[in-house]
C-alpha positions in Angstrom: -2.5 -11.6 0.0 0.4 -9.5 1.2 3.3 -10.9 3.2 3.3 -10.0 6.8 6.1 -10.2 9.3 4.9 -10.2 12.9 7.5 -9.7 15.7 6.8 -10.2 19.4 8.7 -11.7 22.3 5.4 -12.9 23.9 4.6 -16.3 22.4 0.9 -16.2 23.1 0.4 -12.8 21.4 2.6 -13.8 18.5 0.6 -17.0 17.9 -2.8 -15.2 18.2 -1.8 -12.5 15.7 -0.4 -15.1 13.3 -3.5 -17.2 13.4 -5.9 -14.3 13.0 -3.9 -12.8 10.1 -3.7 -16.2 8.4 -7.4 -16.7 8.8 -7.8 -13.4 6.9 -5.7 -14.8 4.1 -2.4 -13.1 4.8 0.9 -14.9 4.2 2.5 -14.6 7.7 6.0 -15.1 9.0 7.0 -14.5 12.6 10.1 -13.5 14.6 10.5 -13.6 18.4 12.9 -10.7 18.7 14.0 -7.6 16.9 17.3 -9.2 16.1 15.6 -12.3 14.7 13.4 -10.0 12.6 16.5 -8.2 11.2 17.9 -11.6 10.1 14.6 -12.4 8.4 14.5 -9.0 6.6 18.1 -9.2 5.5 17.2 -12.5 3.8 13.9 -11.3 2.4 12.8 -7.6 2.4 9.7 -8.1 0.3 7.2 -7.9 3.1 4.4 -5.4 2.6 3.5 -5.3 6.3 5.5 -5.4 9.5 3.8 -5.6 12.9 6.3 -5.3 15.8 6.3 -5.1 19.5 8.1 -2.0 20.6 10.0 -3.2 23.7 11.8 -6.6 23.4 14.9 -7.8 25.3 16.8 -8.9 22.1 16.4 -5.9 19.7 13.6 -3.4 19.9 11.0 -2.6 17.4 12.7 0.7 16.9 15.8 -1.1 15.4 13.5 -2.8 12.9 11.9 0.5 11.9 15.3 2.1 11.5 16.3 -0.8 9.2 13.3 -0.6 7.0 13.5 3.2 6.8 16.9 2.6 5.1 15.7 0.1 2.6 16.1 1.0 -1.1 13.1 -1.1 -2.0 9.5 -0.1 -1.4 9.0 0.5 2.3 6.5 -1.8 4.0 3.6 -0.6 6.2 4.8 -0.6 9.8 2.8 -1.0 13.0 3.9 -0.9 16.6 2.1 -2.9 19.3 3.2 -2.4 22.8 2.1 -2.3 26.4 5.2 -0.5 27.7 6.1 2.1 25.1 8.4 4.9 25.8 7.0 7.0 23.0 3.6 8.5 22.0 1.6 7.6 18.9 2.7 10.8 17.2 6.3 10.2 18.0 6.1 6.7 16.5 4.5 8.1 13.4 7.2 10.8 13.1 9.8 8.0 13.0 7.8 6.3 10.2 5.4 3.9 11.9 1.9 3.9 10.3 0.1 3.3 13.6 0.8 2.5 17.2 -1.5 0.0 19.1 -1.3 -0.2 22.9 -1.6 -3.6 24.5 -4.1 -5.0 25.2 -5.4 -4.2 21.7 -8.3 -5.4 19.6 -6.8 -7.7 16.9 -9.9 -7.2 14.7 -9.3 -3.4 14.7 -5.6 -4.0 13.9 -6.6 -6.2 10.9 -9.2 -3.6 9.7 -6.6 -0.9 9.9 -4.0 -2.9 8.0 -6.6 -3.7 5.3 -7.6 0.0 5.1 -4.0 1.1 4.8 -3.3 -1.5 2.1 -6.2 -0.2 0.1 -4.9 3.4 0.4 -1.5 2.1 -0.8 -3.1 0.3 -3.7 -1.9 -3.1 -2.6 
């Protein structure tokens, strides 16, 4: 299954998403901040999916999205999850996010959306 990087500064949400995606057979790595995620991506940019909180104290999800938009390799699918977003879904998509999920969100719906988008991408 595809490699997923999940980024969130809330440990409970991070753990829940990691467990649920792993139960679905995804290869999951996590980061607790935007800056930690940037370090992970600089070492390994081969992720097919990135799911990131939008607002975090140590590097926002927007910083991650900006980084992947500049990658020369195939761009991963990117999803924002946030409870305090300063942008609308359409704004997020105009910056390159595939989807925007508002907290609290249904993890099953997120997984279904990711799988559907992977099929559309032929992955």
